[in-house]
PDB file of N, H, CA, C and O in Angstrom:
ATOM      1  N   MET A   1    -104.585  -5.425 -45.516  1.00  0.00           N
ATOM      2  CA  MET A   1    -105.941  -4.711 -44.952  1.00  0.00           C
ATOM      3  C   MET A   1    -106.868  -4.732 -44.710  1.00  0.00           C
ATOM      4  O   MET A   1    -107.275  -3.576 -44.831  1.00  0.00           O
ATOM      5  N   THR A   2    -107.787  -5.477 -44.330  1.00  0.00           N
ATOM      6  H   THR A   2    -107.456  -6.415 -44.231  1.00  0.00           H
ATOM      7  CA  THR A   2    -109.445  -6.427 -44.563  1.00  0.00           C
ATOM      8  C   THR A   2    -110.279  -5.211 -44.725  1.00  0.00           C
ATOM      9  O   THR A   2    -109.819  -4.096 -44.972  1.00  0.00           O
ATOM     10  N   LYS A   3    -111.274  -5.435 -44.601  1.00  0.00           N
ATOM     11  H   LYS A   3    -111.648  -6.340 -44.400  1.00  0.00           H
ATOM     12  CA  LYS A   3    -111.753  -4.084 -45.639  1.00  0.00           C
ATOM     13  C   LYS A   3    -112.909  -4.163 -44.027  1.00  0.00           C
ATOM     14  O   LYS A   3    -113.820  -3.377 -43.766  1.00  0.00           O
ATOM     15  N   HIS A   4    -112.582  -5.026 -43.428  1.00  0.00           N
ATOM     16  H   HIS A   4    -111.843  -5.664 -43.640  1.00  0.00           H
ATOM     17  CA  HIS A   4    -113.241  -4.628 -42.033  1.00  0.00           C
ATOM     18  C   HIS A   4    -112.496  -3.929 -40.678  1.00  0.00           C
ATOM     19  O   HIS A   4    -112.766  -3.119 -39.791  1.00  0.00           O
ATOM     20  N   GLU A   5    -111.422  -4.754 -41.100  1.00  0.00           N
ATOM     21  H   GLU A   5    -111.203  -5.412 -41.820  1.00  0.00           H
ATOM     22  CA  GLU A   5    -109.572  -3.867 -40.620  1.00  0.00           C
ATOM     23  C   GLU A   5    -109.411  -2.183 -40.727  1.00  0.00           C
ATOM     24  O   GLU A   5    -108.753  -1.348 -40.107  1.00  0.00           O
ATOM     25  N   GLN A   6    -110.610  -2.133 -42.131  1.00  0.00           N
ATOM     26  H   GLN A   6    -111.145  -2.812 -42.635  1.00  0.00           H
ATOM     27  CA  GLN A   6    -110.452  -0.513 -42.600  1.00  0.00           C
ATOM     28  C   GLN A   6    -110.606   0.168 -42.222  1.00  0.00           C
ATOM     29  O   GLN A   6    -109.798   1.017 -41.845  1.00  0.00           O
ATOM     30  N   PHE A   7    -112.013   0.149 -42.096  1.00  0.00           N
ATOM     31  H   PHE A   7    -112.669  -0.541 -42.401  1.00  0.00           H
ATOM     32  CA  PHE A   7    -113.549  -0.018 -41.743  1.00  0.00           C
ATOM     33  C   PHE A   7    -113.078   0.163 -40.319  1.00  0.00           C
ATOM     34  O   PHE A   7    -113.356   1.293 -39.917  1.00  0.00           O
ATOM     35  N   ALA A   8    -112.382  -0.672 -39.321  1.00  0.00           N
ATOM     36  H   ALA A   8    -112.156  -1.589 -39.648  1.00  0.00           H
ATOM     37  CA  ALA A   8    -112.359  -0.097 -37.686  1.00  0.00           C
ATOM     38  C   ALA A   8    -111.080   0.647 -37.703  1.00  0.00           C
ATOM     39  O   ALA A   8    -110.483   0.950 -36.670  1.00  0.00           O
ATOM     40  N   VAL A   9    -110.685   0.925 -38.859  1.00  0.00           N
ATOM     41  H   VAL A   9    -111.171   0.679 -39.698  1.00  0.00           H
ATOM     42  CA  VAL A   9    -109.320   2.493 -38.355  1.00  0.00           C
ATOM     43  C   VAL A   9    -109.706   2.958 -38.409  1.00  0.00           C
ATOM     44  O   VAL A   9    -109.719   3.715 -37.439  1.00  0.00           O
ATOM     45  N   SER A  10    -111.042   3.441 -40.065  1.00  0.00           N
ATOM     46  H   SER A  10    -111.032   2.826 -40.853  1.00  0.00           H
ATOM     47  CA  SER A  10    -111.513   5.013 -39.751  1.00  0.00           C
ATOM     48  C   SER A  10    -113.139   5.150 -39.049  1.00  0.00           C
ATOM     49  O   SER A  10    -114.052   5.951 -39.255  1.00  0.00           O
ATOM     50  N   VAL A  11    -113.053   4.417 -38.484  1.00  0.00           N
ATOM     51  H   VAL A  11    -112.311   3.767 -38.317  1.00  0.00           H
ATOM     52  CA  VAL A  11    -114.054   4.136 -37.354  1.00  0.00           C
ATOM     53  C   VAL A  11    -113.331   4.866 -36.231  1.00  0.00           C
ATOM     54  O   VAL A  11    -113.927   5.651 -35.494  1.00  0.00           O
ATOM     55  N   SER A  12    -111.594   4.499 -36.076  1.00  0.00           N
ATOM     56  H   SER A  12    -111.109   3.861 -36.675  1.00  0.00           H
ATOM     57  CA  SER A  12    -111.044   4.620 -34.146  1.00  0.00           C
ATOM     58  C   SER A  12    -110.559   5.855 -34.727  1.00  0.00           C
ATOM     59  O   SER A  12    -109.539   5.924 -34.041  1.00  0.00           O
ATOM     60  N   LYS A  13    -110.512   6.720 -35.346  1.00  0.00           N
ATOM     61  H   LYS A  13    -111.340   6.664 -35.904  1.00  0.00           H
ATOM     62  CA  LYS A  13    -109.233   8.046 -36.474  1.00  0.00           C
ATOM     63  C   LYS A  13    -110.708   9.217 -36.090  1.00  0.00           C
ATOM     64  O   LYS A  13    -110.708  10.146 -35.283  1.00  0.00           O
ATOM     65  N   GLU A  14    -111.771   8.779 -36.928  1.00  0.00           N
ATOM     66  H   GLU A  14    -111.770   8.024 -37.584  1.00  0.00           H
ATOM     67  CA  GLU A  14    -113.411   9.671 -36.225  1.00  0.00           C
ATOM     68  C   GLU A  14    -113.595   9.726 -34.676  1.00  0.00           C
ATOM     69  O   GLU A  14    -113.727  10.630 -33.851  1.00  0.00           O
ATOM     70  N   THR A  15    -113.537   8.176 -34.636  1.00  0.00           N
ATOM     71  H   THR A  15    -113.430   7.442 -35.306  1.00  0.00           H
ATOM     72  CA  THR A  15    -113.476   8.759 -32.329  1.00  0.00           C
ATOM     73  C   THR A  15    -112.557   9.809 -31.881  1.00  0.00           C
ATOM     74  O   THR A  15    -112.829  10.812 -31.221  1.00  0.00           O
ATOM     75  N   LEU A  16    -111.322   9.388 -32.385  1.00  0.00           N
ATOM     76  H   LEU A  16    -111.101   8.573 -32.921  1.00  0.00           H
ATOM     77  CA  LEU A  16    -110.414  10.131 -31.121  1.00  0.00           C
ATOM     78  C   LEU A  16    -110.389  11.711 -32.496  1.00  0.00           C
ATOM     79  O   LEU A  16    -109.342  12.349 -32.601  1.00  0.00           O
ATOM     80  N   ARG A  17    -111.049  11.916 -32.962  1.00  0.00           N
ATOM     81  H   ARG A  17    -111.899  11.398 -32.876  1.00  0.00           H
ATOM     82  CA  ARG A  17    -110.680  14.023 -33.765  1.00  0.00           C
ATOM     83  C   ARG A  17    -112.154  13.975 -32.455  1.00  0.00           C
ATOM     84  O   ARG A  17    -112.068  14.700 -31.464  1.00  0.00           O
ATOM     85  N   ALA A  18    -113.230  13.175 -32.630  1.00  0.00           N
ATOM     86  H   ALA A  18    -113.300  12.586 -33.435  1.00  0.00           H
ATOM     87  CA  ALA A  18    -114.137  13.989 -32.203  1.00  0.00           C
ATOM     88  C   ALA A  18    -113.881  14.030 -30.278  1.00  0.00           C
ATOM     89  O   ALA A  18    -114.516  14.717 -29.479  1.00  0.00           O
ATOM     90  N   LEU A  19    -112.740  13.041 -29.978  1.00  0.00           N
ATOM     91  H   LEU A  19    -112.223  12.483 -30.627  1.00  0.00           H
ATOM     92  CA  LEU A  19    -112.975  13.047 -28.564  1.00  0.00           C
ATOM     93  C   LEU A  19    -111.950  14.862 -28.335  1.00  0.00           C
ATOM     94  O   LEU A  19    -112.278  15.923 -27.804  1.00  0.00           O
ATOM     95  N   GLU A  20    -111.010  14.519 -28.862  1.00  0.00           N
ATOM     96  H   GLU A  20    -110.743  13.657 -29.292  1.00  0.00           H
ATOM     97  CA  GLU A  20    -110.146  15.762 -29.543  1.00  0.00           C
ATOM     98  C   GLU A  20    -110.656  17.163 -29.334  1.00  0.00           C
ATOM     99  O   GLU A  20    -110.282  18.127 -28.666  1.00  0.00           O
ATOM    100  N   THR A  21    -111.688  16.900 -30.188  1.00  0.00           N
ATOM    101  H   THR A  21    -111.991  16.117 -30.731  1.00  0.00           H
ATOM    102  CA  THR A  21    -112.899  18.705 -30.376  1.00  0.00           C
ATOM    103  C   THR A  21    -113.384  18.454 -29.147  1.00  0.00           C
ATOM    104  O   THR A  21    -113.322  19.481 -28.471  1.00  0.00           O
ATOM    105  N   LEU A  22    -114.018  17.185 -28.324  1.00  0.00           N
ATOM    106  H   LEU A  22    -114.068  16.351 -28.874  1.00  0.00           H
ATOM    107  CA  LEU A  22    -114.965  17.484 -26.990  1.00  0.00           C
ATOM    108  C   LEU A  22    -114.044  17.944 -25.988  1.00  0.00           C
ATOM    109  O   LEU A  22    -114.500  18.840 -25.277  1.00  0.00           O
ATOM    110  N   ALA A  23    -112.723  17.526 -25.710  1.00  0.00           N
ATOM    111  H   ALA A  23    -112.353  16.798 -26.288  1.00  0.00           H
ATOM    112  CA  ALA A  23    -111.523  18.156 -25.091  1.00  0.00           C
ATOM    113  C   ALA A  23    -111.174  19.097 -24.914  1.00  0.00           C
ATOM    114  O   ALA A  23    -111.121  19.763 -23.880  1.00  0.00           O
ATOM    115  N   THR A  24    -110.707  19.407 -26.501  1.00  0.00           N
ATOM    116  H   THR A  24    -110.749  18.866 -27.341  1.00  0.00           H
ATOM    117  CA  THR A  24    -110.397  21.154 -26.256  1.00  0.00           C
ATOM    118  C   THR A  24    -112.166  21.918 -26.209  1.00  0.00           C
ATOM    119  O   THR A  24    -112.483  22.704 -25.317  1.00  0.00           O
ATOM    120  N   HIS A  25    -112.838  21.623 -26.991  1.00  0.00           N
ATOM    121  H   HIS A  25    -112.580  20.985 -27.716  1.00  0.00           H
ATOM    122  CA  HIS A  25    -114.368  22.416 -26.049  1.00  0.00           C
ATOM    123  C   HIS A  25    -114.217  22.664 -25.155  1.00  0.00           C
ATOM    124  O   HIS A  25    -114.688  23.766 -24.871  1.00  0.00           O
ATOM    125  N   GLU A  26    -113.433  21.861 -23.935  1.00  0.00           N
ATOM    126  H   GLU A  26    -113.051  20.966 -24.166  1.00  0.00           H
ATOM    127  CA  GLU A  26    -113.930  21.519 -22.703  1.00  0.00           C
ATOM    128  C   GLU A  26    -112.801  21.985 -21.637  1.00  0.00           C
ATOM    129  O   GLU A  26    -112.741  21.523 -20.498  1.00  0.00           O
ATOM    130  N   GLY A  27    -111.842  23.041 -22.196  1.00  0.00           N
ATOM    131  H   GLY A  27    -111.891  23.416 -23.122  1.00  0.00           H
ATOM    132  CA  GLY A  27    -110.822  23.351 -21.584  1.00  0.00           C
ATOM    133  C   GLY A  27    -109.512  21.849 -21.406  1.00  0.00           C
ATOM    134  O   GLY A  27    -108.398  22.101 -20.947  1.00  0.00           O
ATOM    135  N   LYS A  28    -109.776  20.825 -21.708  1.00  0.00           N
ATOM    136  H   LYS A  28    -110.681  20.620 -22.081  1.00  0.00           H
ATOM    137  CA  LYS A  28    -107.983  19.918 -21.108  1.00  0.00           C
ATOM    138  C   LYS A  28    -107.915  19.446 -22.456  1.00  0.00           C
ATOM    139  O   LYS A  28    -108.267  19.777 -23.588  1.00  0.00           O
ATOM    140  N   THR A  29    -107.167  18.310 -21.707  1.00  0.00           N
ATOM    141  H   THR A  29    -106.881  18.041 -20.787  1.00  0.00           H
ATOM    142  CA  THR A  29    -105.919  17.646 -22.977  1.00  0.00           C
ATOM    143  C   THR A  29    -107.636  16.487 -22.858  1.00  0.00           C
ATOM    144  O   THR A  29    -108.748  16.215 -22.406  1.00  0.00           O
ATOM    145  N   ILE A  30    -106.723  16.309 -23.545  1.00  0.00           N
ATOM    146  H   ILE A  30    -105.820  16.530 -23.913  1.00  0.00           H
ATOM    147  CA  ILE A  30    -107.558  14.579 -24.233  1.00  0.00           C
ATOM    148  C   ILE A  30    -107.242  13.554 -22.978  1.00  0.00           C
ATOM    149  O   ILE A  30    -108.324  13.383 -22.418  1.00  0.00           O
ATOM    150  N   ASP A  31    -106.505  13.012 -22.492  1.00  0.00           N
ATOM    151  H   ASP A  31    -105.626  13.151 -22.947  1.00  0.00           H
ATOM    152  CA  ASP A  31    -105.810  12.424 -20.960  1.00  0.00           C
ATOM    153  C   ASP A  31    -106.495  12.527 -19.965  1.00  0.00           C
ATOM    154  O   ASP A  31    -106.499  11.700 -19.054  1.00  0.00           O
ATOM    155  N   GLY A  32    -107.439  13.969 -20.017  1.00  0.00           N
ATOM    156  H   GLY A  32    -107.435  14.641 -20.758  1.00  0.00           H
ATOM    157  CA  GLY A  32    -108.031  14.432 -18.295  1.00  0.00           C
ATOM    158  C   GLY A  32    -109.460  14.142 -18.890  1.00  0.00           C
ATOM    159  O   GLY A  32    -110.120  13.479 -18.090  1.00  0.00           O
ATOM    160  N   LEU A  33    -110.340  14.525 -20.397  1.00  0.00           N
ATOM    161  H   LEU A  33    -109.803  15.063 -21.047  1.00  0.00           H
ATOM    162  CA  LEU A  33    -110.933  14.008 -20.536  1.00  0.00           C
ATOM    163  C   LEU A  33    -111.661  12.070 -20.512  1.00  0.00           C
ATOM    164  O   LEU A  33    -112.722  11.712 -20.000  1.00  0.00           O
ATOM    165  N   MET A  34    -110.912  11.429 -21.046  1.00  0.00           N
ATOM    166  H   MET A  34    -110.051  11.720 -21.462  1.00  0.00           H
ATOM    167  CA  MET A  34    -110.945  10.396 -20.899  1.00  0.00           C
ATOM    168  C   MET A  34    -110.560   9.559 -19.467  1.00  0.00           C
ATOM    169  O   MET A  34    -110.637   8.390 -19.090  1.00  0.00           O
ATOM    170  N   ARG A  35    -110.174  10.646 -18.987  1.00  0.00           N
ATOM    171  H   ARG A  35    -110.111  11.596 -19.294  1.00  0.00           H
ATOM    172  CA  ARG A  35    -109.639  10.187 -16.536  1.00  0.00           C
ATOM    173  C   ARG A  35    -111.175  10.931 -16.931  1.00  0.00           C
ATOM    174  O   ARG A  35    -111.617  10.084 -17.707  1.00  0.00           O
ATOM    175  N   ASP A  36    -112.245  12.025 -16.849  1.00  0.00           N
ATOM    176  H   ASP A  36    -111.886  12.714 -16.219  1.00  0.00           H
ATOM    177  CA  ASP A  36    -113.216  12.303 -16.791  1.00  0.00           C
ATOM    178  C   ASP A  36    -114.007  10.856 -17.117  1.00  0.00           C
ATOM    179  O   ASP A  36    -114.065   9.759 -16.562  1.00  0.00           O
ATOM    180  N   LEU A  37    -114.401  11.270 -17.944  1.00  0.00           N
ATOM    181  H   LEU A  37    -114.354  12.162 -18.395  1.00  0.00           H
ATOM    182  CA  LEU A  37    -114.714   9.855 -18.150  1.00  0.00           C
ATOM    183  C   LEU A  37    -115.315   8.212 -17.755  1.00  0.00           C
ATOM    184  O   LEU A  37    -116.249   7.550 -17.303  1.00  0.00           O
ATOM    185  N   ILE A  38    -114.186   8.202 -18.232  1.00  0.00           N
ATOM    186  H   ILE A  38    -113.427   8.740 -18.600  1.00  0.00           H
ATOM    187  CA  ILE A  38    -113.804   6.417 -16.845  1.00  0.00           C
ATOM    188  C   ILE A  38    -114.419   6.638 -15.738  1.00  0.00           C
ATOM    189  O   ILE A  38    -115.101   5.780 -15.177  1.00  0.00           O
ATOM    190  N   THR A  39    -114.224   7.950 -15.255  1.00  0.00           N
ATOM    191  H   THR A  39    -113.670   8.647 -15.711  1.00  0.00           H
ATOM    192  CA  THR A  39    -113.832   7.928 -13.923  1.00  0.00           C
ATOM    193  C   THR A  39    -116.196   8.163 -13.847  1.00  0.00           C
ATOM    194  O   THR A  39    -117.043   7.559 -13.189  1.00  0.00           O
ATOM    195  N   SER A  40    -116.252   8.773 -14.401  1.00  0.00           N
ATOM    196  H   SER A  40    -115.564   9.264 -14.936  1.00  0.00           H
ATOM    197  CA  SER A  40    -118.049   9.138 -13.790  1.00  0.00           C
ATOM    198  C   SER A  40    -118.477   8.169 -13.842  1.00  0.00           C
ATOM    199  O   SER A  40    -119.272   7.823 -12.968  1.00  0.00           O
ATOM    200  N   TYR A  41    -118.109   7.253 -14.964  1.00  0.00           N
ATOM    201  H   TYR A  41    -117.464   7.534 -15.674  1.00  0.00           H
ATOM    202  CA  TYR A  41    -119.270   6.154 -16.189  1.00  0.00           C
ATOM    203  C   TYR A  41    -118.450   4.523 -14.407  1.00  0.00           C
ATOM    204  O   TYR A  41    -119.191   3.734 -13.822  1.00  0.00           O
ATOM    205  N   LEU A  42    -117.261   4.631 -14.224  1.00  0.00           N
ATOM    206  H   LEU A  42    -116.658   5.272 -14.700  1.00  0.00           H
ATOM    207  CA  LEU A  42    -117.073   3.524 -13.770  1.00  0.00           C
ATOM    208  C   LEU A  42    -117.653   3.511 -11.272  1.00  0.00           C
ATOM    209  O   LEU A  42    -118.018   2.867 -10.289  1.00  0.00           O
ATOM    210  N   LYS A  43    -117.188   4.970 -11.930  1.00  0.00           N
ATOM    211  H   LYS A  43    -116.891   5.494 -12.729  1.00  0.00           H
ATOM    212  CA  LYS A  43    -118.579   5.306 -10.235  1.00  0.00           C
ATOM    213  C   LYS A  43    -119.622   5.215 -10.482  1.00  0.00           C
ATOM    214  O   LYS A  43    -120.369   5.121  -9.508  1.00  0.00           O
ATOM    215  N   LEU A  44    -120.107   5.197 -11.518  1.00  0.00           N
ATOM    216  H   LEU A  44    -119.501   5.273 -12.310  1.00  0.00           H
ATOM    217  CA  LEU A  44    -121.878   5.066 -11.758  1.00  0.00           C
ATOM    218  C   LEU A  44    -122.263   3.601 -11.220  1.00  0.00           C
ATOM    219  O   LEU A  44    -122.827   3.064 -10.267  1.00  0.00           O
ATOM    220  N   GLN A  45    -121.561   3.269 -12.510  1.00  0.00           N
ATOM    221  H   GLN A  45    -121.102   3.705 -13.284  1.00  0.00           H
ATOM    222  CA  GLN A  45    -122.128   1.462 -11.886  1.00  0.00           C
ATOM    223  C   GLN A  45    -121.527   0.849 -11.018  1.00  0.00           C
ATOM    224  O   GLN A  45    -121.810  -0.340 -10.870  1.00  0.00           O
ATOM    225  N   ALA A  46    -120.483   1.481 -10.150  1.00  0.00           N
ATOM    226  H   ALA A  46    -120.253   2.446 -10.270  1.00  0.00           H
ATOM    227  CA  ALA A  46    -120.594   0.795  -9.046  1.00  0.00           C
ATOM    228  C   ALA A  46    -121.820   1.658  -7.955  1.00  0.00           C
ATOM    229  O   ALA A  46    -122.125   1.061  -6.923  1.00  0.00           O
ATOM    230  N   ALA A  47    -122.194   2.443  -8.111  1.00  0.00           N
ATOM    231  H   ALA A  47    -121.946   2.928  -8.949  1.00  0.00           H
ATOM    232  CA  ALA A  47    -123.593   2.825  -7.353  1.00  0.00           C
ATOM    233  C   ALA A  47    -124.254   1.915  -7.978  1.00  0.00           C
ATOM    234  O   ALA A  47    -124.923   1.179  -7.253  1.00  0.00           O
ATOM    235  N   LYS A  48    -124.287   1.721  -9.101  1.00  0.00           N
ATOM    236  H   LYS A  48    -123.743   2.319  -9.690  1.00  0.00           H
ATOM    237  CA  LYS A  48    -125.951   0.821  -9.251  1.00  0.00           C
ATOM    238  C   LYS A  48    -126.120   0.145  -8.501  1.00  0.00           C
ATOM    239  O   LYS A  48    -127.175  -0.056  -7.899  1.00  0.00           O
ATOM    240  N   ALA A  49    -124.279  -0.771  -8.259  1.00  0.00           N
ATOM    241  H   ALA A  49    -123.422  -0.607  -8.748  1.00  0.00           H
ATOM    242  CA  ALA A  49    -124.580  -2.061  -8.559  1.00  0.00           C
ATOM    243  C   ALA A  49    -123.533  -2.030  -6.418  1.00  0.00           C
ATOM    244  O   ALA A  49    -122.657  -2.685  -5.853  1.00  0.00           O
ATOM    245  N   GLY A  50    -124.469  -0.806  -6.076  1.00  0.00           N
ATOM    246  H   GLY A  50    -125.180  -0.274  -6.536  1.00  0.00           H
ATOM    247  CA  GLY A  50    -124.237  -0.747  -4.463  1.00  0.00           C
ATOM    248  C   GLY A  50    -122.469  -1.466  -3.687  1.00  0.00           C
ATOM    249  O   GLY A  50    -122.153  -2.035  -2.642  1.00  0.00           O
ATOM    250  N   LYS A  51    -121.656  -0.940  -5.087  1.00  0.00           N
ATOM    251  H   LYS A  51    -121.912  -0.477  -5.936  1.00  0.00           H
ATOM    252  CA  LYS A  51    -120.771  -2.536  -4.125  1.00  0.00           C
ATOM    253  C   LYS A  51    -120.109  -1.355  -3.187  1.00  0.00           C
ATOM    254  O   LYS A  51    -119.791  -1.929  -2.145  1.00  0.00           O
ATOM    255  N   ALA A  52    -119.717   0.206  -3.077  1.00  0.00           N
ATOM    256  H   ALA A  52    -119.975   0.672  -3.923  1.00  0.00           H
ATOM    257  CA  ALA A  52    -118.221   0.293  -2.197  1.00  0.00           C
ATOM    258  C   ALA A  52    -119.415   1.610  -2.263  1.00  0.00           C
ATOM    259  O   ALA A  52    -120.528   1.730  -2.774  1.00  0.00           O
ATOM    260  N   PRO A  53    -118.595   2.406  -1.527  1.00  0.00           N
ATOM    261  CA  PRO A  53    -119.313   3.280  -1.361  1.00  0.00           C
ATOM    262  C   PRO A  53    -118.159   4.724  -2.379  1.00  0.00           C
ATOM    263  O   PRO A  53    -116.929   4.687  -2.407  1.00  0.00           O
ATOM    264  N   ALA A  54    -118.866   5.610  -2.941  1.00  0.00           N
ATOM    265  H   ALA A  54    -119.865   5.640  -2.918  1.00  0.00           H
ATOM    266  CA  ALA A  54    -118.306   6.581  -4.273  1.00  0.00           C
ATOM    267  C   ALA A  54    -117.111   6.545  -3.886  1.00  0.00           C
ATOM    268  O   ALA A  54    -116.390   5.883  -4.633  1.00  0.00           O
ATOM    269  N   ASP A  55    -116.362   7.223  -2.568  1.00  0.00           N
ATOM    270  H   ASP A  55    -116.948   7.760  -1.961  1.00  0.00           H
ATOM    271  CA  ASP A  55    -115.526   7.802  -2.039  1.00  0.00           C
ATOM    272  C   ASP A  55    -113.763   7.032  -2.908  1.00  0.00           C
ATOM    273  O   ASP A  55    -112.758   7.304  -3.565  1.00  0.00           O
ATOM    274  N   GLU A  56    -114.767   5.643  -1.996  1.00  0.00           N
ATOM    275  H   GLU A  56    -115.583   5.422  -1.463  1.00  0.00           H
ATOM    276  CA  GLU A  56    -113.753   4.950  -2.362  1.00  0.00           C
ATOM    277  C   GLU A  56    -113.453   4.445  -3.200  1.00  0.00           C
ATOM    278  O   GLU A  56    -112.328   4.030  -3.478  1.00  0.00           O
ATOM    279  N   VAL A  57    -115.100   4.328  -4.196  1.00  0.00           N
ATOM    280  H   VAL A  57    -116.014   4.665  -3.969  1.00  0.00           H
ATOM    281  CA  VAL A  57    -114.338   3.609  -5.678  1.00  0.00           C
ATOM    282  C   VAL A  57    -114.092   4.936  -6.036  1.00  0.00           C
ATOM    283  O   VAL A  57    -114.031   5.345  -4.877  1.00  0.00           O
ATOM    284  N   HIS A  58    -113.921   5.839  -6.639  1.00  0.00           N
ATOM    285  H   HIS A  58    -113.971   5.507  -7.581  1.00  0.00           H
ATOM    286  CA  HIS A  58    -112.954   6.452  -6.758  1.00  0.00           C
ATOM    287  C   HIS A  58    -110.822   5.933  -6.886  1.00  0.00           C
ATOM    288  O   HIS A  58    -109.950   5.313  -7.495  1.00  0.00           O
ATOM    289  N   GLU A  59    -111.190   6.910  -5.656  1.00  0.00           N
ATOM    290  H   GLU A  59    -111.898   7.414  -5.162  1.00  0.00           H
ATOM    291  CA  GLU A  59    -109.566   6.558  -5.555  1.00  0.00           C
ATOM    292  C   GLU A  59    -109.286   5.049  -6.131  1.00  0.00           C
ATOM    293  O   GLU A  59    -108.207   4.887  -6.702  1.00  0.00           O
ATOM    294  N   HIS A  60    -110.314   3.760  -6.006  1.00  0.00           N
ATOM    295  H   HIS A  60    -111.190   3.891  -5.542  1.00  0.00           H
ATOM    296  CA  HIS A  60    -109.786   3.106  -6.685  1.00  0.00           C
ATOM    297  C   HIS A  60    -109.381   3.404  -8.138  1.00  0.00           C
ATOM    298  O   HIS A  60    -108.233   3.340  -8.580  1.00  0.00           O
ATOM    299  N   ILE A  61    -110.138   3.632  -8.600  1.00  0.00           N
ATOM    300  H   ILE A  61    -111.070   3.684  -8.241  1.00  0.00           H
ATOM    301  CA  ILE A  61    -110.053   4.506 -10.552  1.00  0.00           C
ATOM    302  C   ILE A  61    -108.531   5.548 -10.177  1.00  0.00           C
ATOM    303  O   ILE A  61    -107.456   5.425 -10.763  1.00  0.00           O
ATOM    304  N   LEU A  62    -108.737   6.233  -9.409  1.00  0.00           N
ATOM    305  H   LEU A  62    -109.611   6.334  -8.933  1.00  0.00           H
ATOM    306  CA  LEU A  62    -107.696   6.892 -10.148  1.00  0.00           C
ATOM    307  C   LEU A  62    -106.706   6.792  -9.566  1.00  0.00           C
ATOM    308  O   LEU A  62    -105.893   7.706  -9.425  1.00  0.00           O
ATOM    309  N   GLU A  63    -106.593   5.587  -9.095  1.00  0.00           N
ATOM    310  H   GLU A  63    -107.254   4.845  -9.210  1.00  0.00           H
ATOM    311  CA  GLU A  63    -105.337   4.402  -9.112  1.00  0.00           C
ATOM    312  C   GLU A  63    -104.890   3.559 -10.183  1.00  0.00           C
ATOM    313  O   GLU A  63    -103.864   3.217 -10.772  1.00  0.00           O
ATOM    314  N   ILE A  64    -105.893   3.415 -10.168  1.00  0.00           N
ATOM    315  H   ILE A  64    -106.726   3.693  -9.689  1.00  0.00           H
ATOM    316  CA  ILE A  64    -105.652   2.370 -11.576  1.00  0.00           C
ATOM    317  C   ILE A  64    -105.290   3.386 -13.047  1.00  0.00           C
ATOM    318  O   ILE A  64    -104.642   2.981 -14.012  1.00  0.00           O
ATOM    319  N   ILE A  65    -105.971   4.953 -12.887  1.00  0.00           N
ATOM    320  H   ILE A  65    -106.498   5.283 -12.103  1.00  0.00           H
ATOM    321  CA  ILE A  65    -106.055   5.310 -13.726  1.00  0.00           C
ATOM    322  C   ILE A  65    -104.426   6.259 -13.997  1.00  0.00           C
ATOM    323  O   ILE A  65    -103.698   6.625 -14.919  1.00  0.00           O
ATOM    324  N   GLU A  66    -104.495   6.297 -12.918  1.00  0.00           N
ATOM    325  H   GLU A  66    -105.086   6.000 -12.169  1.00  0.00           H
ATOM    326  CA  GLU A  66    -102.298   7.043 -12.564  1.00  0.00           C
ATOM    327  C   GLU A  66    -101.628   6.107 -13.239  1.00  0.00           C
ATOM    328  O   GLU A  66    -101.020   6.325 -14.287  1.00  0.00           O
ATOM    329  N   SER A  67    -101.702   5.129 -12.724  1.00  0.00           N
ATOM    330  H   SER A  67    -102.196   4.952 -11.873  1.00  0.00           H
ATOM    331  CA  SER A  67    -100.663   3.877 -13.399  1.00  0.00           C
ATOM    332  C   SER A  67    -101.002   3.620 -14.824  1.00  0.00           C
ATOM    333  O   SER A  67     -99.943   3.577 -15.450  1.00  0.00           O
ATOM    334  N   ALA A  68    -101.901   3.454 -15.513  1.00  0.00           N
ATOM    335  H   ALA A  68    -102.761   3.488 -15.004  1.00  0.00           H
ATOM    336  CA  ALA A  68    -102.124   3.380 -16.432  1.00  0.00           C
ATOM    337  C   ALA A  68    -100.931   4.168 -17.310  1.00  0.00           C
ATOM    338  O   ALA A  68    -100.105   3.728 -18.109  1.00  0.00           O
ATOM    339  N   THR A  69    -101.183   5.460 -16.841  1.00  0.00           N
ATOM    340  H   THR A  69    -101.854   5.818 -16.192  1.00  0.00           H
ATOM    341  CA  THR A  69    -101.268   6.524 -17.334  1.00  0.00           C
ATOM    342  C   THR A  69    -100.195   6.534 -17.270  1.00  0.00           C
ATOM    343  O   THR A  69     -99.842   7.032 -18.339  1.00  0.00           O
ATOM    344  N   ALA A  70     -99.016   6.223 -16.489  1.00  0.00           N
ATOM    345  H   ALA A  70     -99.302   5.818 -15.621  1.00  0.00           H
ATOM    346  CA  ALA A  70     -97.821   6.403 -16.519  1.00  0.00           C
ATOM    347  C   ALA A  70     -97.299   4.454 -16.779  1.00  0.00           C
ATOM    348  O   ALA A  70     -96.441   4.155 -15.948  1.00  0.00           O
ATOM    349  N   VAL A  71     -97.574   3.580 -17.464  1.00  0.00           N
ATOM    350  H   VAL A  71     -98.271   3.823 -18.139  1.00  0.00           H
ATOM    351  CA  VAL A  71     -97.073   2.432 -18.547  1.00  0.00           C
ATOM    352  C   VAL A  71     -97.483   3.187 -19.519  1.00  0.00           C
ATOM    353  O   VAL A  71     -96.496   3.065 -20.244  1.00  0.00           O
ATOM    354  N   GLY A  72     -98.277   3.968 -20.172  1.00  0.00           N
ATOM    355  H   GLY A  72     -99.079   4.068 -19.583  1.00  0.00           H
ATOM    356  CA  GLY A  72     -98.215   4.637 -21.481  1.00  0.00           C
ATOM    357  C   GLY A  72     -97.166   5.752 -22.322  1.00  0.00           C
ATOM    358  O   GLY A  72     -96.699   5.587 -23.449  1.00  0.00           O
ATOM    359  N   LYS A  73     -96.995   6.722 -21.566  1.00  0.00           N
ATOM    360  H   LYS A  73     -97.374   6.856 -20.651  1.00  0.00           H
ATOM    361  CA  LYS A  73     -96.025   7.705 -21.365  1.00  0.00           C
ATOM    362  C   LYS A  73     -94.206   6.325 -21.658  1.00  0.00           C
ATOM    363  O   LYS A  73     -93.066   6.779 -21.568  1.00  0.00           O
TER     364      LYS A  73
END
């Protein structure tokens, strides 16, 4: 493994630990935390772009997340 790959793995592990700590603090699973973060981010970006009403965007995002979660299990 190259030094760059080792660094990437190290950063990934640290990031995962930080997310797990945040999820625990928020009383959520890491999946629930990530779903909330992704949903919030995408809703904000869609609202900034004026692309679709927030509720419509939210429903679409939830569909994507649910299908991705099912594939990941």
